[in-house]
C-alpha positions in Angstrom: 3.5 -3.0 -8.6 2.3 -1.4 -5.8 0.8 -3.6 -3.2 -2.1 -0.9 -1.9 -3.5 -0.5 -5.2 -6.4 -3.3 -5.3 -8.7 -4.9 -8.3 -11.5 -2.9 -8.7 -13.4 -4.4 -11.4 -16.3 -7.0 -11.3 -17.3 -7.0 -7.8 -20.6 -5.9 -5.8 -21.0 -3.6 -5.1 -19.2 -2.1 -7.3 -16.2 0.0 -7.0 -16.3 3.5 -4.9 -15.9 7.2 -6.3 -13.3 7.0 -3.6 -11.8 3.7 -4.0 -10.7 4.8 -7.9 -9.0 7.9 -6.3 -7.3 5.8 -3.9 -5.8 3.5 -6.3 -5.0 6.5 -8.9 -3.3 8.4 -5.7 -1.3 4.9 -5.1 -0.5 4.7 -8.7 1.2 8.3 -9.0 3.0 8.2 -5.6 4.3 4.9 -7.6 5.3 6.2 -10.6 6.3 9.7 -8.9 8.4 8.3 -6.0 6.5 11.2 -3.6 4.3 10.8 -0.9 3.7 13.9 -0.5 5.2 16.2 -3.5 6.6 19.4 -3.0 4.5 22.8 -3.5 6.7 23.0 -7.0 5.5 19.6 -8.2 1.7 19.8 -6.1 -0.3 20.9 -9.6 1.4 17.9 -12.0 1.0 15.7 -9.4 -2.7 16.3 -8.4 -3.4 16.4 -12.7 -1.7 12.8 -12.6 -4.0 11.7 -10.2 -6.9 13.0 -12.2 -6.2 11.8 -15.2 -5.3 8.2 -13.8 -8.5 8.4 -11.8 -10.5 9.2 -15.2 -8.5 6.5 -17.2 -9.3 3.7 -14.4 -13.4 5.0 -14.3 -13.2 4.6 -18.3 -11.5 1.3 -18.1 -13.7 -0.9 -15.5 -16.8 0.7 -17.7 -15.6 -0.5 -20.6 -14.4 -4.0 -19.3 -16.8 -7.2 -19.6 -16.9 -10.6 -18.5 -19.0 -13.5 -18.1 -17.8 -14.2 -14.4 -19.9 -13.6 -11.1 -19.1 -10.3 -9.4 -16.9 -11.2 -6.9 -18.5 -10.2 -2.8 -16.5 -7.2 -1.9 -16.8 -9.2 2.0 -15.8 -12.7 1.1 -12.6 -10.8 -0.8 -11.8 -8.7 2.6 -12.0 -11.8 4.6 -9.9 -13.7 2.1 -7.1 -10.5 2.7 -7.2 -10.3 6.1 -6.9 -14.2 6.6 -3.9 -13.9 4.7 -2.7 -10.8 6.4 -3.4 -12.5 9.6 -1.2 -16.1 8.3 1.7 -13.8 7.4 2.4 -11.5 9.9 1.5 -13.7 12.8 4.6 -15.9 12.2 7.2 -15.1 15.1 10.3 -13.6 14.0 13.6 -15.8 14.3 15.2 -14.7 17.8 18.4 -12.8 17.0 19.8 -16.3 19.2 18.5 -18.5 16.3 20.8 -16.8 14.5 24.1 -16.4 16.2 23.6 -21.1 16.2 24.1 -20.4 12.6 27.0 -18.7 12.2 
């Protein structure tokens, strides 16, 4: 699945319309294979984004949980820390690979 699509359910504050639309756009991009559709496909692409956004809103509104809502700031800090740790690693130098050959 597309890594840019984030969980939108059970957060405080709740997901915004922009977040729902952005997730819908990413989903349609993934399904279609288009980052930017051609003029011929623009109408179908935009319609799909809107339909996915409607379905996402209905899904989020219909879900229930007994879990406490997650704090957006705390979750964002965790994500940032994971990203920093992932990309902080030093890449292996080409000279190191030559030793393995």
